[in-house]
C-alpha positions in Angstrom: 14.4 15.9 4.3 15.0 19.4 5.7 15.9 19.0 9.3 15.6 22.7 9.9 11.8 22.7 9.3 9.3 21.5 11.8 7.8 18.3 10.4 4.1 18.8 9.7 3.7 15.0 9.3 4.6 14.4 13.0 1.9 14.2 15.6 2.6 12.6 19.0 0.9 9.3 19.5 0.8 7.3 22.7 -1.5 4.4 21.9 -0.2 0.9 22.6 1.2 -1.0 19.7 4.1 -3.5 19.0 6.7 -0.7 19.4 7.1 2.3 21.6 5.9 5.9 20.9 8.5 8.1 19.2 9.6 11.7 20.0 9.8 14.2 17.2 13.6 13.9 17.1 13.5 10.1 16.9 10.9 10.2 14.2 13.0 12.6 12.1 16.1 10.4 12.5 14.0 7.3 11.6 12.9 9.0 8.3 16.5 10.1 7.5 17.7 6.6 7.8 14.8 5.1 5.9 15.3 7.5 3.0 18.9 6.6 2.5 19.1 2.9 3.7 15.5 1.7 3.5 16.4 -1.0 6.0 13.2 -1.1 8.0 11.1 -4.1 9.0 7.4 -3.1 9.1 5.3 -4.4 12.0 2.0 -6.1 11.3 -1.0 -3.8 11.2 -3.6 -4.3 14.0 -7.1 -5.1 12.7 -10.2 -3.8 14.5 -13.7 -3.8 13.3 -15.5 -0.6 14.0 -19.3 -0.1 13.9 -20.8 3.0 12.4 -24.4 3.8 13.4 -26.6 4.6 10.5 -30.1 6.0 10.3 -32.7 6.4 7.7 -35.8 8.7 7.5 -39.3 7.8 6.5 -42.4 9.8 6.3 -45.1 9.1 8.9 -48.4 8.8 7.0 -50.4 10.1 10.0 -48.5 13.2 11.0 -46.5 13.6 7.8 -43.3 14.1 9.9 -40.1 12.4 9.3 -39.1 9.7 11.8 -35.7 8.1 12.4 -35.4 4.4 12.0 -32.1 2.8 12.9 -30.5 0.7 10.1 -28.0 -2.1 10.5 -24.7 -0.6 11.6 -22.0 -0.4 9.0 -18.9 -2.4 10.0 -15.5 -1.1 8.8 -12.3 -3.0 9.1 -9.6 -0.5 10.3 -5.9 -1.5 10.3 -3.6 0.6 12.5 0.2 0.7 11.8 2.8 0.8 14.6 4.3 4.1 15.7 7.4 3.9 13.5 5.5 2.7 10.5 2.8 5.3 10.9 5.4 8.2 10.7 6.9 6.7 7.6 3.5 6.5 6.0 2.6 10.0 7.1 5.8 11.4 5.7 5.4 9.8 2.3 1.8 10.6 2.1 2.7 14.3 2.5 5.4 14.1 -0.1 3.0 12.4 -2.6 0.2 14.8 -1.8 2.3 17.8 -2.8 3.1 16.3 -6.2 -0.5 15.0 -6.6 -1.9 18.5 -6.0 0.3 19.9 -8.7 -0.9 17.3 -11.1 -4.6 18.1 -10.4 -3.9 21.7 -11.2 -2.4 20.8 -14.6 -5.3 18.5 -15.4 -7.8 21.1 -14.3 -9.3 18.5 -12.0 -8.8 20.2 -8.6 -12.5 20.8 -8.0 -13.5 17.3 -9.1 -11.5 15.2 -6.4 -13.0 16.1 -3.0 -11.9 13.6 -0.4 -8.7 13.3 1.6 -7.5 16.8 0.6 -7.0 19.6 3.2 -8.3 22.3 0.9 -11.4 20.7 -0.4 -13.9 20.6 2.4 -16.0 17.7 3.7 -18.6 15.4 2.2 -21.5 17.7 3.1 -19.9 20.7 1.5 -19.4 18.7 -1.7 -23.1 17.6 -1.5 -24.0 21.3 -1.3 -22.1 21.9 -4.5 -23.9 19.1 -6.3 -27.3 20.3 -5.0 -26.5 23.9 -6.1 -25.6 22.7 -9.6 -28.9 20.8 -9.8 -30.8 23.8 -8.6 -29.2 26.1 -11.2 -30.4 23.9 -14.0 -34.0 23.9 -15.3 -33.6 20.2 -16.1 -30.7 17.8 -15.7 -29.5 14.3 -15.6 -28.0 13.1 -12.3 -25.8 10.0 -12.0 -24.7 8.7 -8.6 -22.3 5.7 -8.2 -20.7 4.0 -5.3 -17.5 1.9 -5.7 -18.0 -1.1 -3.5 -15.1 -2.1 -1.2 -12.9 0.7 -2.6 -9.7 0.3 -0.6 -10.0 -3.5 -0.6 -10.2 -3.7 -4.4 -7.4 -1.4 -5.5 -5.3 -3.3 -8.1 -1.6 -3.3 -7.2 -0.2 -3.2 -10.7 -2.4 -0.2 -11.7 -1.5 1.6 -8.5 2.2 1.1 -9.1 1.8 2.4 -12.7 0.0 5.5 -11.5 2.7 6.1 -8.8 5.4 5.9 -11.5 3.5 8.3 -13.7 3.2 10.7 -10.8 6.9 10.5 -9.9 7.8 10.6 -13.6 9.9 7.5 -13.4 9.8 4.0 -14.9 10.8 2.3 -11.6 9.9 3.3 -8.1 12.9 4.7 -6.1 14.0 2.2 -3.4 12.4 4.1 -0.5 9.0 4.5 -2.4 9.1 0.8 -3.4 9.6 -0.2 0.2 6.6 1.8 1.2 4.6 0.4 -1.8 5.5 -3.2 -1.0 4.5 -2.8 2.7 1.1 -1.3 1.9 0.2 -3.9 -0.8 1.7 -7.0 0.7 0.8 -6.0 4.2 0.9 -8.2 7.3 -1.9 -7.9 9.9 -3.3 -9.5 13.0 -6.7 -9.4 14.5 -6.6 -7.3 17.7 -8.7 -9.9 19.5 -5.7 -12.4 19.2 -3.3 -10.1 21.0 -3.0 -11.0 24.8 -3.2 -8.3 27.4 0.3 -7.0 28.3 1.1 -7.0 32.0 4.7 -5.8 31.7 5.2 -3.1 34.4 5.8 0.2 32.8 5.9 -1.2 29.2 3.8 0.7 26.7 3.9 -1.9 24.1 0.8 -3.9 23.4 2.7 -7.1 24.0 6.2 -8.3 24.8 8.7 -9.5 22.3 8.2 -13.1 23.4 4.4 -12.8 23.0 4.9 -11.3 19.5 7.1 -14.3 18.5 4.5 -16.7 19.8 1.8 -15.0 17.8 3.8 -15.4 14.7 4.6 -19.0 15.4 0.9 -19.7 16.0 0.0 -18.3 12.6 -2.0 -15.4 14.0 -0.2 -12.9 11.7 -1.6 -13.0 8.2 -0.3 -11.5 5.0 -2.3 -10.1 2.1 -1.3 -12.4 -0.7 -3.8 -11.0 -3.2 -2.7 -8.7 -6.1 -5.3 -6.2 -4.9 -6.3 -4.3 -1.8 -4.6 -1.7 0.5 -5.4 -1.3 4.2 -8.0 1.2 5.3 -6.9 3.2 8.3 -3.2 3.6 7.3 -2.1 7.2 6.8 -1.0 6.9 3.2 -3.9 4.8 2.0 -6.2 7.7 1.2 -3.5 9.4 -0.8 -2.8 6.3 -2.8 -6.5 5.8 -3.4 -6.7 9.3 -5.0 -3.6 8.7 -7.1 -5.0 5.3 -8.2 -8.1 7.1 -9.6 -6.1 9.8 -11.5 -7.0 8.6 -15.0 -10.6 8.0 -14.3 -11.0 11.4 -12.6 -9.4 13.1 -15.6 -11.6 11.3 -18.1 -14.9 11.6 -16.2 -14.3 15.3 -15.4 -13.6 15.9 -19.1 -16.8 14.0 -20.0 -18.9 16.2 -17.6 -17.3 19.4 -18.8 -17.9 18.6 -22.4 -21.6 18.3 -21.5 -21.7 21.5 -19.5 -22.0 19.6 -16.3 -19.8 18.7 -13.3 -18.0 15.7 -12.0 -17.4 15.1 -8.3 -15.8 12.2 -6.5 -15.7 11.9 -2.7 -13.6 8.8 -2.0 -15.8 6.0 -3.4 -18.8 8.1 -4.2 -19.1 9.5 -7.7 -21.6 12.1 -9.0 -22.1 13.4 -12.5 -24.6 16.2 -13.2 -25.3 17.4 -16.7 -28.1 19.4 -18.3 -28.0 17.0 -21.3 -31.1 14.9 -20.9 -30.2 12.7 -23.9 -27.4 11.0 -22.0 -28.7 7.6 -20.9 -27.9 6.1 -17.5 -26.8 2.9 -19.2 -24.3 4.8 -21.3 -22.7 6.5 -18.2 -22.7 3.2 -16.3 -21.0 1.4 -19.1 -18.4 4.2 -19.5 -17.6 4.1 -15.8 -17.6 0.3 -15.6 -15.2 0.1 -18.6 -12.8 2.6 -17.0 -12.8 0.9 -13.7 -12.2 -2.5 -15.3 -9.1 -1.1 -17.0 -7.5 -0.1 -13.8 -8.7 -3.1 -11.7 -11.4 -5.6 -12.6 -12.4 -6.0 -9.0 -13.7 -2.4 -8.7 -17.4 -2.2 -9.4 
């Protein structure tokens, strides 16, 4: 870590958690110590369920105008790390992103991977690209896929393999392994189980004694599965992209060989090709086989 440069991964945060907010100086010192000693106990993530309003449009048969009908809200489980842990995740996400961007350039896949990248736009800009491609073709085949429960289905062994490939090593360095272990075998607690904190002037979400009691009561759970990373943690989107490296490369090549395009925005996949002879079943089987190879739970 270069202490002379202003850290781009640091952003002041003042929300309540199990630990206190950190100044920029303290966050930098934390990372220096973590890189060399890796002696750090990660706090449990705090789980909250957030509802996202969703709408659909239907055509009114009388006026032929579109009307909005509210659909059932989508519930996403978001897990928030503590202040210290969050800065560790942000720092390593930034380090991995730099290496990942270089790999995309070498693979000529920079345009294909669209989500969680600062230089790639938003979901609607990607949609415009897809629509523009369709419009430019007199006829085409369009394939759209959605990976169900993307973050919650990521296979740990495959993720570790892709990380080692990215870092060009057979074993993860000690600091990276500590981060990897915390994000795969993560501890978490439902926010509803945390009592309100009445400590005067204390900005923690609960006292040390209350935290110990929560642990003794079994309110803190651990992901014992060999799959799944928490959505809401700073490094998770980066790891999700790294996890999909092989699939992105192969599907992008497949699309290019058929004079088409491949785009993936997080868990949404689009393949557009002018070749009408390609059957949907063939593409579906190809993608399913690829997903099965990196984690059978992805579908």
